[in-house]
N, C-alpha and C positions, 0 to 999 in steps of 0.2 A: 504493500500500500504506500503510495506516494502522494500525500496531500499537498496542495499548492501552498507556498509560503507567503505570508503577508506580514508587513511590519507596521509599527505604529506610525512611522513617517508616511507610508502609503495611505493609511487611514486618515491622517491629518490632511494630506494633499487632496483627498477626495471629499473632505468636509464632513466626515462621519461623526466627528465630535460635536458638531453644532446642533443643539436642540432647539426647542421653541422658546418663545418669550416666557419669562418666569411666571407670569400670571396665567399662562396656558400650559399647565402641567398636571400630571396625575401623581398624587402623593405616593402611590404604590411604586413609582419609579425612582424614589429617593435613593435607594441603595445603589443605583447605577449612575447617579449624577455626581460628578466631581466637584462642581461649584457653578458659579455664574459670572458672566462678564458682559457689561453693557446691557443688562436686563435680559440676557440670553443664557439659558442653562447649557453647561458644558458636560458632555458625557464622558465617563471614565473609560478611556480607551484601553487601559490595561485589562479591564474586565471584558471589554468588547473583543479584544484579541483572543483571550482564553475561551470565551463562549463561542466565538466563530470557529475555532479549531474543533470544539466539541460537536458543534452542529455539522461541520463538514465531515467529521468522522462518522456520524450517524447517517448522513446522506450516502456516503461511500458504502457503509454496511448494508443499507437498504438496497442499493443497486446490485451489489455483489450477490445478495441473496435472491435476486431475480425480481425485486420489487419495482414499482413504478411511482413516479412523483408527479403531483399536480401543482403547477405554478399558478398563483393567483395574485393579480394586481390590476385593478381597473383604473388606476391613476394615469393621467395623460403622460406623465414623465416616464412611466414604466411599461406602457402597453407594447411598444415595439421591442424593447429589450427582453421582456418576458416571453413574447412569442418567438423571437429569434433563439433564445436560450432553449426553449422547449423543442424547437425544430432541430437545432444542432445536436441535441442529446437524445432525440427520439422519446421525449416525454410528452405530457399533456399540459394544457394551459387554459386559463380563463382570463381574458383581458378587456372584455367589453362590459358585460353586466352579469352579476351573479344571480342566476335564477333560483328562486326559493325551491328547496327540495332537490337541488342538483346532486346531492349525495344521499340524503335520507329518503328521497322518493325516486330512486334510480329507475324503476320500471317505467314511470311516466316520461322521464328524460330519455330513456332508451327508445321509446316510441317516437319521440320528437326527432331523435337522431336518424331513425329509419326513414321518417318522412323527409327530412333534409336530404338524405342520400338518394331517395327515390326522385325527388324534384330535380336534383342535380343531374341524375342519369337521364331523366326525360328531356331536360333542356339540351343535353349533349347530342341527342339523336337528330339526324338530318330531317327526317320526316316525323315530326312529333305528333301530327294529327290535331294540333290545337290551333286556334285562331291567334292573330297577332295580339289581341287584347288579353287573351288567356296566358300567352307566353310572357307578356309584360308583367302580368299579375304574379305569375309563378316565379319570375326573376326577382321580383321584390321580396316575395316570401323566402326564397332561397338566400338572398343577401342578409335578410333579417336573422334567419336561423344560423347562417354561417358566422355572423358576428358573435352570437351567443354560444353556439355549439361547435363551431369549426375546430376549436382546439381540443375538443374531447370526442370528436367523431369516431375515433378508433379505440376509445376506451371501453373495454368489455365489462369491467367491474369497477367498484370503488378503488381509489388509489391506496397504496401502502403508506404514503407520506404526503403531506401538503406543505408547500412553502408559500408564505404570505408576506407581501410588502404593504404596510399600513394596516394594522389590526383594527383601527377605528372604522375605516371605510369598509373593510371586509369582515365585519362582525358576524354576518350571517354564515359565511363560510366557516368561521371559527366555531360557531354554535353547532353546526352540522357535523364538523369533524370531531368535536368533543362528544357528541351524542353517539358517534360510531367508533369512538376510541381510536381515531386515526392520529398518529403522532404529528405534531405541528412544529415546523421551524418558521420563525417569524422575525422580521426586523421590528424592533420596538423603539419608538421615539419617546421623548420626555412627556408627551401627552397621551401615551398608550397605556393600556391595562395589561400587564404581563400575566394575569391570572389565567391558568389553563394552558399556557404555551409551554410545551415540553422542552423545546430547545430555543430559547430567546437569544437574539443578537441585538444588544443595545446599540442604536445608531440612527443617524439621520435617514428618514424615509421619504424625503422630498427632493433632495439634490440629485440631479441626473448622474453626476460623477460618482456619487456614493452608490446609487442603484446599479450603475454599470460595473462597479468594483465587486459588489455582492454577487452579481450574476456571472461575472467572469470566474470568480473563485469556485462557484458551484459548478459551472461548466467544466472546468479543469478536473474537479473532483469526480464528476460523473464519467467523463471520458476515461480517466484512469481506472475507475471501477469497471467500466465496460471492457477495457483492455485486459484487466485482471481476470474477468470472466472467460474471455476467449482463450487466454493463455492457460487457464485452469482446465478448460474443456479439451484443448489440444494435448495437455499433459495426461489427462485421464484416458484419452484415446490411445496414446503411446504406451501407457502402463498396461492397458487392457490388451493391446497387441502383444506386448512382451509376455504377459501371463498366458496368452492363448498359444503362442508358438511352442513352448516346451511341452504342452499337453499334446499337440499335434505330433511332435517328435516321438513322444512316448508311445503314442498309438501306432506310429509307423514301425518303431522298434519292436513293439509287441506283436506286430503282424509278421515280422521277418522270420522268427522261428517256425511259424505256421507255413510260410511260403517254402522255407527250406525243407520242412518235413514232407510237404506235398510233393516237392520235386524228387526227394529221396524215394518216396513211396512209388512215384510214377516210374522212376528208374528201376527199382527192384521188380516191379510188375513186368516191365519190358524184358528184363533178364530171365525171369521165371518163364515167360511165354516162349523165349528162344530155346531154353533147355527142354521144355515140353515138346517143342517141334522136333528137335534133334532126336529125342527118345522115341518118338512115334515112327520116325524114319527107319531106325534100327529095328 
């Protein structure tokens, strides 16, 4: 396992330490706040660094065990980064709007996904059999469903882990994940509530540079975990082949005495028949 390294300097450069105004804070975040400057809370980056490493370790473990992660952030600053992260790592994402019951009412969401896929397939056909007005209406429906469900269209079941940027905006996602006991990794700012977050990362959840840094670290972690899976798989195949070859050799060796005995028996039979022939002639 090779987790990406990050330093306090990198966190400072990305503005991870900058919280909200001191009057816009959640008292439950007091343990993660270093102090304040110019009426802005400063996050303790020593804790951020430690907790980031813990979160990355858990993400790595989840991927290696064959799990899938759902990335969630509907903030304008994070929508593109979240979708790019999910696509680059073959995971799932929600970056437009969290639909109520997206996790807890998976059966209904699955039906909506099927509908989205059917409409998409119908529109791809050359001869759809629909009028221009119907095609236009279907196109609007598809675009609407794609914004909400496009990132989870290939998700067959609820994810093994969920990553969230801005717990205040994505409170519905947190409630549903808690209900289903899905582990949560989340960026928690000074105005966030860390309650129920399994692996919190104290940091700025508004700055684009900070969001890009979080996503880059997670991307490198997942890619390493996926390489670890492929290496492990190839090693398993090699060890399996090695264990199978001696068995095959043993089987061949076991057959050899039988082959020899069959040949000897055949030879003795032919000699006996020759002696019998000679005796009859006399």
